[in-house]
C-alpha positions as CSV (number, residue, x, y, z in Angstrom):
1,X,17.8,24.1,41.9
2,X,16.7,24.5,38.3
3,X,14.5,21.9,36.8
4,X,14.2,20.6,33.3
5,X,11.8,18.2,31.6
6,X,13.1,16.3,28.6
7,X,10.9,14.0,26.5
8,X,12.4,11.3,24.3
9,X,15.1,10.9,26.9
10,X,16.1,7.3,26.4
11,X,18.6,7.7,23.6
12,X,20.4,10.0,21.2
13,X,20.0,13.7,21.7
14,X,17.5,13.2,24.5
15,X,19.8,11.0,26.6
16,X,22.8,13.3,26.0
17,X,20.7,16.3,27.1
18,X,19.8,14.5,30.3
19,X,23.4,13.9,31.1
20,X,24.4,17.5,30.2
21,X,21.8,19.0,32.4
22,X,22.7,16.7,35.3
23,X,26.3,17.6,34.9
24,X,25.4,21.2,35.2
25,X,23.5,20.8,38.5
26,X,20.0,20.7,37.2
27,X,17.1,18.4,38.4
28,X,15.9,16.5,35.4
29,X,12.6,14.8,34.8
30,X,13.4,12.3,32.0
31,X,10.3,11.2,30.1
32,X,10.5,8.1,27.9
33,X,8.5,5.0,26.9
34,X,11.8,3.0,27.4
35,X,13.0,3.8,30.9
36,X,15.3,0.8,30.9
37,X,17.6,2.7,28.5
38,X,18.2,5.2,31.3
39,X,19.2,2.7,34.0
40,X,22.9,3.5,33.3
41,X,22.4,7.2,34.1
42,X,22.8,7.4,37.9
43,X,22.2,10.7,39.6
44,X,20.4,11.8,42.7
45,X,18.7,14.6,40.8
46,X,17.3,12.4,38.0
47,X,13.7,11.4,38.0
48,X,12.7,8.9,35.3
49,X,9.1,8.7,34.2
50,X,7.8,6.0,31.9
51,X,5.2,7.9,29.7
52,X,4.1,8.2,26.1
53,X,3.4,11.9,25.3
54,X,0.9,10.7,22.7
55,X,-1.4,9.6,25.4
56,X,-3.5,12.1,27.3
57,X,-3.3,10.2,30.5
58,X,0.5,10.1,30.3
59,X,0.6,13.9,29.7
60,X,-1.5,14.2,32.8
61,X,1.1,12.1,34.7
62,X,3.8,14.4,33.5
63,X,1.9,17.4,34.6
64,X,1.1,16.0,38.1
65,X,4.8,15.2,38.7
66,X,5.8,18.6,37.3
67,X,3.6,20.2,39.9
68,X,5.8,18.8,42.6
69,X,8.9,20.1,40.9
70,X,7.6,23.5,40.0
71,X,8.7,25.9,38.8
72,X,10.0,24.2,35.6
73,X,12.6,26.3,33.9
74,X,13.0,24.2,30.7
75,X,10.9,21.9,28.7
76,X,12.6,20.1,25.8
77,X,10.3,18.3,23.4
78,X,12.6,15.8,21.9
79,X,10.3,12.8,21.5
80,X,9.2,12.1,18.0
81,X,8.2,9.6,15.4
82,X,10.1,8.8,12.2
83,X,8.4,7.3,9.2
84,X,10.7,6.3,6.3
85,X,8.4,5.6,3.4
86,X,7.9,7.1,-0.1
87,X,5.3,9.9,-0.2
88,X,3.0,7.9,-2.5
89,X,2.8,5.1,0.0
90,X,2.0,7.0,3.2
91,X,-1.5,6.3,4.4
92,X,-3.7,8.6,6.6
93,X,-3.1,6.5,9.8
94,X,0.7,6.7,9.4
95,X,0.6,10.5,8.8
96,X,-1.7,11.0,11.8
97,X,0.8,9.0,14.0
98,X,3.7,11.1,12.9
99,X,1.8,14.4,13.4
100,X,0.5,13.2,16.8
101,X,4.0,12.5,18.1
102,X,5.8,15.4,16.4
103,X,3.3,18.2,16.5
104,X,0.1,17.6,18.5
105,X,1.5,15.9,21.6
106,X,4.2,18.5,22.2
107,X,1.6,21.2,21.7
108,X,-0.7,19.7,24.3
109,X,2.2,19.0,26.7
110,X,3.3,22.7,26.5
111,X,-0.3,23.7,27.3
112,X,-0.4,21.5,30.3
113,X,3.0,22.6,31.6
114,X,2.6,26.3,30.8
115,X,1.5,27.2,34.4
116,X,4.7,25.7,35.8
117,X,6.9,27.2,33.1
118,X,5.6,30.7,33.8
119,X,5.5,30.4,37.6
120,X,9.2,31.2,37.9
121,X,8.9,33.8,35.2
122,X,11.9,32.2,33.4
123,X,10.4,29.2,31.5
124,X,11.8,28.1,28.2
125,X,10.5,25.6,25.6
126,X,12.8,24.0,23.1
127,X,11.3,21.9,20.3
128,X,13.8,19.6,18.7
129,X,13.2,19.4,15.0
130,X,14.8,18.1,11.9
131,X,16.9,19.6,9.1
132,X,14.5,17.8,6.8
133,X,12.1,20.6,7.4
134,X,14.5,22.9,5.7
135,X,16.1,20.7,3.2
136,X,13.0,18.6,2.3
137,X,12.6,15.2,0.9
138,X,15.2,15.8,-1.9
139,X,18.0,15.4,0.7
140,X,16.0,13.0,3.0
141,X,14.2,10.7,0.6
142,X,11.4,8.7,2.2
143,X,11.1,11.1,5.1
144,X,8.3,13.4,3.7
145,X,5.9,13.0,6.5
146,X,8.6,13.4,9.2
147,X,10.2,16.4,7.5
148,X,6.9,18.2,7.1
């Protein structure tokens, strides 16, 4: 059975991806800070893990669990942080939080899971992004940090 790991799995795109993969006979490790939001998704091949990818110890938890599911064929980095604030009002801490969730944490998670992803010689990584990166803050006013 194929295995996928999906972060940010408690709502929106992440939750729909969990359902889609399960419907197509995949085992899914759904990673979320809010596991209660996944209680309505019942499936024998669903493993729900409460974890915050921004925390090193939680990335280690994901890696340890992934070791038992290896090989991992798909990692979908969907977790992210949105900051809706004018550019001039963004402080260093807020920018660091956005970049931690949207750039650095997925980078470190990919590094940790790379051995499982390449074990089956078929690993794929999908990073969910935003159209804001293409259309900028003109179209998405207040989302400068997120769009960058």
